[in-house]
VEXNULO-977565 format. One record per atom (N, C-alpha, C): chain; x, y, z; residue number from 0. Coordinates in pm, whole numbers, plus 50000, padded with zeros to 5 digits. Example, Ala and Ser with C-alpha at 12.3 -4.5 7.8 and 13.67 -1.06 7.14 Angstrom:
 koldo     u     v     w fidren
     A 51319 49431 50780      0
     A 51230 49550 50780      0
     A 51320 49670 50780      0
     A 51285 49775 50708      1
     A 51367 49894 50714      1
     A 51290 50003 50787      1
***
This chain:
 koldo     u     v     w fidren
     A 51860 51150 45969      0
     A 51752 51108 46058      0
     A 51795 51123 46204      0
     A 51701 51164 46288      1
     A 51734 51180 46429      1
     A 51746 51046 46497      1
     A 51818 51044 46606      2
     A 51837 50921 46681      2
     A 51708 50883 46754      2
     A 51682 50755 46758      3
     A 51566 50707 46831      3
     A 51586 50725 46980      3
     A 51478 50751 47050      4
     A 51486 50765 47195      4
     A 51518 50630 47258      4
     A 51599 50636 47360      5
     A 51635 50513 47431      5
     A 51520 50474 47522      5
     A 51468 50356 47505      6
     A 51358 50309 47587      6
     A 51404 50193 47675      6
     A 51346 50184 47793      7
     A 51380 50078 47885      7
     A 51292 49958 47853      7
     A 51351 49844 47819      8
     A 51271 49728 47783      8
     A 51191 49675 47900      8
     A 51070 49630 47871      9
     A 50986 49571 47975      9
     A 51042 49434 48010      9
     A 51074 49410 48136     10
     A 51134 49282 48174     10
     A 51033 49168 48168     10
     A 51086 49049 48163     11
     A 51000 48932 48170     11
     A 50932 48930 48306     11
     A 50804 48901 48306     12
     A 50728 48903 48432     12
     A 50774 48790 48522     12
     A 50822 48822 48642     13
     A 50866 48717 48736     13
     A 50750 48627 48777     13
     A 50782 48504 48806     14
     A 50680 48409 48848     14
     A 50609 48456 48973     14
     A 50683 48520 49061     15
     A 50625 48566 49187     15
     A 50514 48668 49162     15
     A 50527 48748 49056     16
     A 50423 48846 49022     16
     A 50295 48774 48981     16
     A 50308 48674 48896     17
     A 50191 48596 48854     17
     A 50126 48523 48971     17
     A 50209 48473 49060     18
     A 50156 48405 49179     18
     A 50078 48503 49267     18
     A 50128 48626 49275     19
     A 50061 48729 49354     19
     A 49924 48762 49293     19
     A 49918 48775 49160     20
     A 49790 48801 49093     20
     A 49692 48689 49123     20
     A 49738 48566 49111     21
     A 49650 48451 49136     21
     A 49594 48453 49278     21
     A 49678 48495 49373     22
     A 49634 48499 49513     22
     A 49532 48610 49535     22
     A 49557 48727 49477     23
     A 49465 48840 49490     23
     A 49328 48805 49431     23
     A 49329 48728 49322     24
     A 49204 48692 49255     24
     A 49110 48611 49342     24
     A 49162 48553 49451     25
     A 49074 48484 49546     25
     A 48984 48583 49618     25
     A 49029 48709 49625     26
     A 48960 48810 49705     26
     A 48904 48925 49622     26
     A 48919 48918 49491     27
     A 48867 49024 49405     27
     A 48832 48969 49267     27
     A 48724 49023 49209     28
     A 48685 48988 49073     28
     A 48727 49097 48974     28
     A 48801 49195 49022     29
     A 48832 49312 48941     29
     A 48979 49324 48899     29
     A 49057 49220 48922     30
     A 49200 49226 48888     30
     A 49218 49211 48737     30
     A 49300 49300 48678     31
     A 49332 49292 48536     31
     A 49471 49234 48514     31
     A 49570 49297 48577     32
     A 49709 49255 48558     32
     A 49797 49328 48658     32
     A 49930 49304 48650     33
     A 50027 49387 48721     33
     A 50113 49452 48615     33
     A 50112 49584 48612     34
     A 50178 49661 48508     34
     A 50313 49711 48554     34
     A 50414 49691 48472     35
     A 50548 49741 48502     35
     A 50550 49892 48485     35
     A 50599 49963 48586     36
     A 50592 50110 48583     36
     A 50724 50177 48547     36
     A 50819 50101 48492     37
     A 50948 50154 48447     37
     A 51033 50209 48561     37
     A 50997 50178 48684     38
     A 51077 50216 48799     38
     A 51122 50091 48873     38
     A 51116 49980 48801     39
     A 51160 49855 48861     39
     A 51055 49786 48943     39
     A 50929 49827 48929     40
     A 50824 49764 49008     40
     A 50702 49734 48922     40
     A 50620 49642 48972     41
     A 50496 49604 48906     41
     A 50380 49650 48993     41
     A 50283 49722 48934     42
     A 50169 49772 49009     42
     A 50043 49694 48972     42
     A 49965 49662 49073     43
     A 49840 49591 49052     43
     A 49740 49684 48983     43
     A 49678 49635 48875     44
     A 49585 49715 48798     44
     A 49446 49652 48797     44
     A 49345 49736 48793     45
     A 49206 49692 48796     45
     A 49146 49689 48656     45
     A 49042 49611 48641     46
     A 48961 49619 48521     46
     A 48887 49752 48522     46
     A 48849 49806 48406     47
     A 48768 49928 48405     47
     A 48635 49905 48476     47
     A 48578 50007 48540     48
     A 48628 50144 48549     48
     A 48741 50155 48653     48
     A 48838 50240 48624     49
     A 48954 50253 48710     49
     A 48925 50346 48828     49
     A 48981 50310 48943     50
     A 48967 50391 49063     50
     A 49105 50421 49119     50
     A 49125 50540 49169     51
     A 49253 50577 49231     51
     A 49227 50625 49374     51
     A 49329 50608 49458     52
     A 49325 50657 49595     52
     A 49456 50730 49623     52
     A 49461 50800 49735     53
     A 49579 50878 49771     53
     A 49652 50814 49888     53
     A 49784 50795 49874     54
     A 49865 50733 49978     54
     A 49906 50833 50084     54
     A 49980 50787 50185     55
     A 50027 50877 50290     55
     A 50124 50980 50236     55
     A 50184 50954 50121     56
     A 50277 51048 50060     56
     A 50207 51135 49954     56
     A 50074 51143 49964     57
     A 49993 51225 49873     57
     A 50015 51188 49727     57
     A 50033 51059 49701     58
     A 50050 51011 49564     58
     A 49925 50935 49522     58
     A 49873 50969 49404     59
     A 49755 50901 49352     59
     A 49795 50768 49291     59
     A 49732 50659 49336     60
     A 49770 50526 49290     60
     A 49646 50448 49247     60
     A 49663 50353 49154     61
     A 49550 50271 49111     61
     A 49515 50167 49217     61
     A 49387 50144 49238     62
     A 49344 50046 49337     62
     A 49248 49945 49274     62
     A 49236 49832 49340     63
     A 49145 49725 49296     63
     A 49043 49701 49407     63
     A 48918 49695 49371     64
     A 48813 49671 49469     64
     A 48811 49523 49508     64
     A 48806 49496 49637     65
     A 48800 49361 49689     65
     A 48655 49317 49709     65
     A 48633 49188 49718     66
     A 48499 49136 49740     66
     A 48440 49186 49872     66
     A 48526 49217 49966     67
     A 48483 49266 50097     67
     A 48431 49409 50091     67
     A 48453 49478 49977     68
     A 48411 49617 49964     68
     A 48524 49716 49989     68
     A 48638 49668 50037     69
     A 48754 49754 50058     69
     A 48839 49755 49930     69
     A 48948 49831 49932     70
     A 49033 49844 49814     70
     A 49178 49814 49848     70
     A 49253 49768 49747     71
     A 49395 49741 49765     71
     A 49477 49805 49654     71
     A 49589 49864 49693     72
     A 49694 49904 49598     72
     A 49814 49818 49630     72
     A 49880 49765 49528     73
     A 49996 49679 49552     73
     A 50106 49709 49452     73
     A 50230 49709 49501     74
     A 50346 49730 49417     74
     A 50456 49634 49460     74
     A 50512 49560 49363     75
     A 50617 49464 49391     75
     A 50739 49496 49304     75
     A 50857 49498 49364     76
     A 50978 49532 49289     76
     A 51086 49426 49305     76
     A 51181 49430 49214     77
     A 51289 49331 49209     77
     A 51421 49402 49180     77
     A 51530 49338 49220     78
     A 51664 49389 49194     78
     A 51748 49275 49134     78
     A 51848 49312 49057     79
     A 51939 49212 48998     79
     A 52061 49195 49086     79
     A 52084 49071 49128     80
     A 52202 49042 49209     80
     A 52327 49054 49123     80
     A 52427 49129 49169     81
     A 52546 49156 49090     81
     A 52624 49028 49061     81
     A 52636 48941 49159     82
     A 52716 48820 49142     82
     A 52645 48716 49055     82
     A 52522 48685 49091     83
     A 52452 48578 49020     83
     A 52377 48628 48896     83
     A 52357 48761 48888     84
     A 52281 48823 48779     84
     A 52137 48774 48776     84
     A 52096 48716 48885     85
     A 51958 48668 48897     85
     A 51873 48776 48960     85
     A 51753 48795 48906     86
     A 51664 48896 48961     86
     A 51600 48842 49087     86
     A 51611 48919 49195     87
     A 51561 48874 49325     87
     A 51453 48967 49376     87
     A 51370 48914 49463     88
     A 51265 48993 49526     88
     A 51326 49108 49606     88
     A 51272 49229 49588     89
     A 51321 49345 49660     89
     A 51221 49391 49767     89
     A 51099 49423 49726     90
     A 50999 49461 49826     90
     A 50857 49452 49771     90
     A 50763 49445 49863     91
     A 50621 49442 49831     91
     A 50549 49535 49927     91
     A 50466 49622 49870     92
     A 50388 49715 49952     92
     A 50242 49701 49914     92
     A 50156 49680 50015     93
     A 50012 49670 49992     93
     A 49941 49774 50079     93
     A 49864 49861 50015     94
     A 49787 49963 50085     94
     A 49640 49923 50082     94
     A 49573 49937 50196     95
     A 49431 49900 50204     95
     A 49348 50022 50241     95
     A 49239 50043 50166     96
     A 49154 50161 50181     96
     A 49008 50121 50202     96
     A 48933 50211 50268     97
     A 48788 50199 50262     97
     A 48742 50292 50149     97
     A 48618 50337 50150     98
     A 48570 50419 50040     98
     A 48643 50553 50027     98
     A 48697 50603 50138     99
     A 48757 50736 50131     99
     A 48896 50749 50193     99
     A 48935 50656 50278    100
     A 49061 50675 50352    100
     A 49154 50555 50344    100
     A 49283 50583 50356    101
     A 49382 50477 50372    101
     A 49371 50424 50514    101
     A 49362 50292 50528    102
     A 49350 50230 50660    102
     A 49485 50185 50715    102
     A 49558 50108 50636    103
     A 49689 50060 50680    103
     A 49765 50006 50560    103
     A 49895 49980 50584    104
     A 49980 49920 50482    104
     A 50040 49791 50536    104
     A 50057 49694 50449    105
     A 50128 49571 50481    105
     A 50251 49567 50390    105
     A 50370 49564 50449    106
     A 50491 49577 50369    106
     A 50599 49479 50411    106
     A 50681 49443 50312    107
     A 50797 49360 50337    107
     A 50908 49404 50244    107
     A 51028 49423 50299    108
     A 51142 49469 50221    108
     A 51261 49377 50247    108
     A 51328 49339 50141    109
     A 51447 49254 50152    109
     A 51564 49340 50201    109
     A 51615 49315 50321    110
     A 51724 49398 50376    110
     A 51847 49403 50286    110
     A 51863 49306 50200    111
     A 51977 49303 50109    111
     A 51976 49425 50018    111
     A 51857 49475 49985    112
     A 51846 49588 49894    112
     A 51787 49713 49959    112
     A 51752 49703 50087    113
     A 51693 49817 50156    113
     A 51763 49837 50289    113
     A 51880 49896 50283    114
     A 51960 49914 50404    114
     A 51894 50013 50501    114
     A 51810 50103 50445    115
     A 51744 50201 50533    115
     A 51640 50135 50623    115
     A 51604 50010 50590    116
     A 51506 49938 50670    116
     A 51570 49856 50782    116
     A 51701 49861 50790    117
     A 51772 49785 50894    117
     A 51723 49827 51033    117
     A 51690 49729 51114    118
     A 51640 49759 51248    118
     A 51489 49751 51258    118
     A 51421 49753 51141    119
     A 51275 49739 51141    119
     A 51237 49594 51115    119
     A 51132 49545 51179    120
     A 51088 49407 51153    120
     A 51039 49391 51010    120
     A 51070 49278 50951    121
     A 51022 49244 50817    121
     A 50953 49109 50822    121
     A 50827 49104 50782    122
     A 50740 49212 50734    122
     A 50680 49294 50848    122
     A 50604 49399 50813    123
     A 50548 49485 50917    123
     A 50422 49555 50867    123
     A 50346 49610 50963    124
     A 50230 49694 50935    124
     A 50268 49841 50948    124
     A 50198 49926 50876    125
     A 50197 50070 50902    125
     A 50051 50111 50916    125
     A 50011 50166 51030    126
     A 49875 50219 51039    126
     A 49872 50353 50966    126
     A 49753 50400 50933    127
     A 49741 50515 50844    127
     A 49804 50642 50901    127
     A 49804 50658 51033    128
     A 49866 50778 51089    128
     A 49764 50881 51132    128
     A 49813 50985 51198    129
     A 49723 51087 51252    129
     A 49771 51227 51222    129
     A 49844 51244 51113    130
     A 49890 51376 51077    130
     A 49773 51464 51035    130
     A 49768 51585 51083    131
     A 49661 51676 51045    131
     A 49694 51741 50911    131
     A 49592 51757 50829    132
     A 49611 51821 50699    132
     A 49627 51971 50718    132
     A 49706 52031 50633    133
     A 49731 52174 50640    133
     A 49660 52245 50526    133
     A 49637 52372 50547    134
     A 49573 52453 50444    134
     A 49671 52474 50329    134
     A 49630 52440 50206    135
     A 49719 52449 50091    135
     A 49730 52591 50037    135
     A 49628 52672 50058    136
     A 49634 52810 50011    136
     A 49549 52899 50100    136
     A 49571 53026 50091    137
     A 49502 53122 50175    137
     A 49374 53169 50105    137
     A 49260 53165 50175    138
     A 49136 53217 50120    138
     A 49109 53358 50172    138
     A 49030 53432 50096    139
     A 49002 53572 50133    139
     A 48895 53585 50240    139
     A 48811 53481 50253    140
     A 48703 53488 50351    140
     A 48671 53347 50400    140
     A 48599 53339 50511    141
     A 48561 53210 50566    141
     A 48468 53135 50470    141
     A 48374 53205 50407    142
     A 48281 53140 50314    142
     A 48356 53082 50194    142
     A 48458 53153 50150    143
     A 48539 53101 50039    143
     A 48613 52976 50082    143
     A 48660 52975 50206    144
     A 48728 52858 50261    144
     A 48633 52737 50265    144
     A 48510 52758 50311    145
     A 48413 52649 50322    145
     A 48381 52591 50185    145
     A 48366 52676 50085    146
     A 48329 52630 49952    146
     A 48445 52561 49880    146
     A 48567 52597 49917    147
     A 48684 52552 49841    147
     A 48754 52432 49900    147
     A 48700 52375 50009    148
     A 48768 52263 50072    148
     A 48669 52158 50117    148
     A 48715 52035 50124    149
     A 48633 51923 50173    149
     A 48650 51902 50323    149
     A 48741 51979 50385    150
     A 48768 51962 50527    150
     A 48673 52048 50609    150
     A 48642 52002 50727    151
     A 48558 52081 50815    151
     A 48643 52183 50890    151
     A 48575 52286 50939    152
     A 48646 52391 51012    152
     A 48714 52334 51136    152
     A 48654 52231 51195    153
     A 48709 52171 51317    153
     A 48844 52104 51292    153
     A 48875 52073 51164    154
     A 49004 52012 51132    154
     A 49119 52106 51165    154
     A 49089 52235 51171    155
     A 49195 52334 51188    155
     A 49188 52404 51323    155
     A 49098 52360 51408    156
     A 49082 52422 51539    156
     A 49121 52322 51647    156
     A 49200 52365 51741    157
     A 49240 52277 51850    157
     A 49277 52357 51972    157
     A 49307 52287 52078    158
     A 49348 52351 52201    158
     A 49480 52423 52178    158
     A 49490 52545 52224    159
     A 49612 52622 52205    159
     A 49731 52556 52274    159
     A 49704 52477 52375    160
     A 49810 52409 52448    160
     A 49833 52267 52399    160
     A 49763 52229 52292    161
     A 49775 52093 52243    161
     A 49915 52067 52189    161
     A 49976 51957 52231    162
     A 50110 51923 52185    162
     A 50102 51854 52050    162
     A 50209 51865 51970    163
     A 50214 51798 51842    163
     A 50207 51647 51862    163
     A 50131 51580 51778    164
     A 50117 51435 51788    164
     A 50226 51367 51706    164
     A 50262 51248 51746    165
     A 50355 51168 51668    165
     A 50285 51120 51542    165
     A 50363 51106 51436    166
     A 50309 51051 51312    166
     A 50311 50899 51321    166
     A 50197 50841 51356    167
     A 50190 50696 51380    167
     A 50217 50615 51254    167
     A 50205 50675 51137    168
     A 50230 50600 51014    168
     A 50375 50559 51000    168
     A 50462 50617 51082    169
     A 50604 50582 51076    169
     A 50638 50460 51161    169
     A 50542 50410 51235    170
     A 50565 50289 51314    170
     A 50575 50168 51222    170
     A 50668 50077 51254    171
     A 50680 49950 51184    171
     A 50638 49841 51281    171
     A 50519 49786 51264    172
     A 50466 49686 51356    172
     A 50482 49547 51297    172
     A 50552 49459 51369    173
     A 50578 49325 51318    173
     A 50448 49253 51286    173
     A 50447 49173 51176    174
     A 50321 49114 51134    174
     A 50335 48975 51074    174
     A 50448 48909 51086    175
     A 50458 48777 51025    175
     A 50357 48684 51089    175
     A 50306 48590 51011    176
     A 50197 48506 51058    176
     A 50242 48397 51155    176
     A 50371 48368 51161    177
     A 50414 48263 51254    177
     A 50535 48305 51337    177
     A 50626 48384 51281    178
     A 50744 48430 51354    178
     A 50746 48582 51357    178
     A 50826 48637 51447    179
     A 50835 48782 51457    179
     A 50890 48843 51329    179
     A 50994 48779 51273    180
     A 51055 48831 51151    180
     A 51094 48717 51058    180
     A 51095 48747 50929    181
     A 51144 48650 50832    181
     A 51296 48650 50833    181
     A 51355 48536 50808    182
     A 51500 48527 50799    182
     A 51543 48494 50657    182
     A 51446 48459 50573    183
     A 51474 48429 50433    183
     A 51377 48505 50345    183
     A 51425 48552 50230    184
     A 51340 48628 50140    184
     A 51335 48563 50002    184
     A 51344 48430 50000    185
     A 51332 48357 49874    185
     A 51186 48356 49831    185
     A 51162 48317 49706    186
     A 51027 48325 49650    186
     A 50927 48237 49723    186
     A 50969 48121 49767    187
     A 50878 48032 49839    187
     A 50831 48096 49969    187
     A 50923 48158 50040    188
     A 50888 48224 50166    188
     A 50795 48342 50142    188
     A 50825 48425 50042    189
     A 50741 48541 50010    189
     A 50602 48495 49967    189
     A 50597 48392 49886    190
     A 50470 48340 49836    190
     A 50382 48292 49952    190
     A 50441 48222 50047    191
     A 50367 48172 50163    191
     A 50319 48288 50250    191
     A 50406 48387 50269    192
     A 50367 48503 50350    192
     A 50251 48578 50286    192
     A 50258 48602 50156    193
     A 50149 48673 50086    193
     A 50017 48599 50105    193
     A 50020 48469 50089    194
     A 49899 48387 50102    194
     A 49837 48404 50241    194
     A 49918 48393 50345    195
     A 49868 48403 50481    195
     A 49827 48544 50517    195
     A 49903 48641 50468    196
     A 49874 48782 50498    196
     A 49740 48823 50439    196
     A 49717 48792 50311    197
     A 49592 48829 50246    197
     A 49473 48758 50309    197
     A 49492 48635 50350    198
     A 49383 48562 50416    198
     A 49346 48628 50548    198
     A 49447 48665 50626    199
     A 49423 48730 50754    199
     A 49349 48862 50736    199
     A 49394 48944 50640    200
     A 49332 49074 50616    200
     A 49188 49056 50567    200
     A 49166 48959 50479    201
     A 49031 48934 50429    201
     A 48939 48890 50543    201
     A 48990 48806 50632    202
     A 48910 48761 50747    202
     A 48869 48880 50834    202
     A 48963 48974 50853    203
     A 48933 49091 50936    203
     A 48835 49185 50867    203
     A 48849 49204 50736    204
     A 48756 49287 50661    204
     A 48615 49226 50665    204
     A 48609 49094 50653    205
     A 48479 49026 50659    205
     A 48415 49044 50796    205
     A 48499 49041 50899    206
     A 48450 49062 51035    206
     A 48390 49202 51049    206
     A 48461 49303 50997    207
     A 48411 49440 51003    207
     A 48280 49454 50928    207
     A 48272 49391 50811    208
     A 48152 49403 50727    208
     A 48031 49339 50793    208
     A 48050 49225 50857    209
     A 47937 49153 50917    209
     A 47898 49209 51053    209
     A 47993 49274 51122    210
     A 47965 49326 51255    210
     A 47930 49474 51254    210
     A 47935 49539 51138    211
     A 47912 49683 51134    211
     A 47769 49720 51172    211
     A 47676 49624 51160    212
     A 47536 49652 51193    212
     A 47503 49621 51338    212
     A 47602 49569 51410    213
     A 47576 49526 51548    213
     A 47539 49645 51636    213
     A 47449 49622 51728    214
     A 47407 49728 51818    214
     A 47510 49745 51928    214
     A 47552 49869 51952    215
     A 47650 49895 52056    215
     A 47584 49881 52193    215
     A 47658 49818 52284    216
     A 47605 49799 52420    216
     A 47647 49918 52508    216
***
């Protein structure tokens, strides 16, 4: 008989994951669960019908519709401390979308496990950015180009002297609700931050929804 394939066991769901689901449920009726993706992280999943959106890294991810009409993708990961063997919070990433575009990200990473984040405020915002999309393939004619793409012709036309723009999505903008940066990444601190962060974002989304009909002066 052949050997069985080695499978990675699904870890016990951390309490912080369940707390996160409970908090999200205040702002959405479509939350199903957080699914472990075998990469050490838990992804927020929606009830059917499923919807996906594309991140800044051109990755298709599952999203959950919020009561405000916007969408959220969330991923939370953990690492095992070598000394204590206790699983600790590693990072949380939340992406917020409208019907078609990524608007911004709210992220927090534990510097203990993310040395590449040293020097950046934790937690922080990332705005969606202003990178221009490039043509993925060459078309034989302009009409073929128009039929084969969702982008307008103006997306590819600019001033010949126009300088390259900075990719604003690489900015890390401090966003803690009371201090510039967190100094502790224990579960109580993360839980409190999530609660305040989601409330702030929901308040802003509600503001956009109610003011969108306002007449411009």
